[in-house]
Every structure is written in structure tokens, then in C-alpha cells.
N, C-alpha and C positions, 0 to 999 in steps of 0.2 A: 645831452648835458655833458658832464665830465666823465671820462672813462679811465683816466690814469692820474692819480694824485701823487705829488712829491711832498712828503712830510719831512721837514727839517727839524732836527732836535739836537740839543747840546747836553741833554740829560738833566737839565735843571727842572725844578718844580713847575715853573711857568711853561717850559717846553713840553712837559708831560701833559699839561692841559691842552696844548696844541695837538699832541699825538691823539689824545682822547677825542678831541673835536674832529680831527681829520678822519679817524676811524669811524666815528658815528656818521659823518657825511658819506664816506666811501660805502659803508654798509647800506645806507639809505638809498643810494643811487646805483649800487652794484658796480662800483669802480674798483680797479686794482690800485695798489699802493706801493710806492717805493719810499723807504725810509733812508734818510741820509744823515750822517753825523760826520763832522769834519775836525781833524786835528791840525791845528795851525803849525807852521814851521817853528823849530826851536828858536827861542828869542835871541836875537843877535847880541843884545846887551849882556847876555850870560857868558859870552866869550871872554870878556875882561881884557887884561893887558897882553903884552907881546908873548909871554910864555904861558898864558892861560889856556891856549889851544889844546895842550896835552891833557889837562884836567877836564876841560870842557868836552873833550871827545868822549870821556866816560859819562859825563852828564847827558850828552846827546843820546847815547845809547840807552841810558835809563829813561830819558824823556820819551824816546820813540817806543820803547817797550811798554811804558805806562800808558801812553796814548793809545796803543793798540789794545791793551787790556781794557781800558776805560771805554773805548769805542765798541768793543765786543759786548761789554756789559750793557751799555746803553741800547745797542741794537737787539740783543737777546731779549731785553725787557719789552721793546717795541714789538718784536715777533710774537712773544707770548700774548701780548694784548691783542694783536691782529688775529692770532689763532683763536683766542677766546671770543672775538667778535665775528669770526667766520669770514674774515677778509683776506684775500690773497695778497701777500706782501713779499717784496724783495728787500734786501738789506745791503746798503753801500756805506763803507767807511772810506772817506777820502783823506789821505795824509798829505801833510806839507803844502797846504793851500789855504788861502783865505776863505772863510765860510761862504761869503756872498758869491765869489767866483766859482767855487765848487758847486753851489746850488744852481747857479745859472747854467753852467756847463752840463750838469747832469740832467737838468730839466729838458734841455734840447736833445741830448743824446738818447734819453729814454722816451722822448715823445710825450712828455707829461703835458696835461692841459690845465692843471691848477697846482699852485704851490701853496702849502699850508705851513705857516711858521709863526712863532711867537716873537714878540718884541718886548724888551725890558722897559720900554718907554723913556729912554734917556732923552734929555733935552739939554740945551745950552752947553755949558762947559763939559759936562759929563759926556755928552754925545760927541763933542769935538775931540776930547782926549781918549775916550774909550771906543768911539766909533759906533755905527749902527749898521749891522749887517742887513737888517730888514730894510732900512732906508736905501741901501745900495741895491738890494734885489729889486725893490719897488722902482728904482730909477732906471734900471737896465733891462728888466724882463719884458718879454713880448707876450707873456701869458698872464692870466689873472692870478692874484695873490690873495689868499684869505689870511689876514693878519689878526692874531690874537695878542692882546697886550694888557698891561697894567692900566686900569682905568682910574684916574685920580680925581674923582668927583664924589660928592656926598651921595650916599645910596639913594636918597629921595630924588636928587637931580638926575642920577644915572637911570633910575626907574622911569622917570618922565621921558628922557631921551629914547629909551628902549621902546616905549610905547609908541612914540611918534616917528620912529625911524624905520626904514624898510628892512626886510629880512636880509637882503643882500644888495649890494651897490651895483647899479647898472651904469654903463658908460654915459657920461653927461649928467649923472645924478648930482644933487646938491652936495658939494664937498664938505660943508659943515656937518651934514648928517653922516657922511662917510667917516669922518674923523671920530664922531661920537658913537659910532656903531661898534666899537671894540668890545670884545667879550672878555 
């Protein structure tokens, strides 16, 4: 089965559920884990007008320092959870990259055979404006992805789908069931 899981987290409450799910899976199958969190580049719009570069330089330094602090905080929490579960874990903080790109690059570099990540479930205009890192990873990865997300159906409908859908999705499985199998 899987020997090395890459668990992506941004420190959000939803991502914490992905971390917990990934650790449960890793413990159950005896897999190692690599946690990744990504700090995106300093937003270009923050540079402002022609003379704003001087002030923005200070903001850049503060941004980078805070990104490192937050990344360490997120990964320390993941490591504590992994230790409590008895799962071997590596921690990776990637700076100045888009999350999907960093996840894809690290999954190849570390030889991971499953990516576990959460999705905020954005659709329509929200997805267009804010993007979907999960959708990008799903589009470009060559290894399986276990996606956990916000499931926006009534609990009774959700329960019915969970009863009638498979525990995991196999290649060629019914796509409607795959979409409705989010946790």
C-alpha cells in the first residue's frame, strides 16, 4: 500500500482535520509522513508607487519573519500530533512558492506515494478569484491525492452518500461517488 504520505497544511482548522486524517491513515498502514506548509511570496501589490519600495522593504522583512514564525508554529503542532500517534514525521517549510507547486515538487523529491490535503470547497467566482491549490495539485500530480473538504449537503443526504459510496476511490470509479466521498 502506501509507504510515504505527504500531508499538506496551512494551519487552518480544516487543514488540521487533514493532518489528523493523514496521521490516522499513516499509523494504520505503517507509513512515514512528511508535513509541508508553504509561505507564498510577498504580495506584489504591497509594493505600491514609485517610492514605496523603501517602505515595502521593511514590510517584506517583517512578512518573511512572520511567515517563518507561523510555519514553525504549524509544523511544531504537526510534529507533536505525529509523536503522540507514534508516526515518524519529517517537517518541511517552503518559502516564496505557490502552495500547489511546492506540494508537487516535494512529493516527487521525497518519493511520496500519497498526498493528503484539505480543500476549502471554493466554487465559482470564489475559486476563480482565490484559486484552488487542491484543484491544481489534482490536475498535475502523478500520485494519488486524498482530499478532505467542506461537504455542503444536508446531514441526512451526506449520511446516505457515505453509506453507498466506497471507502476509497479506485481508478475508473464512478466520478459522482468520488465527488461525494469527501470527509
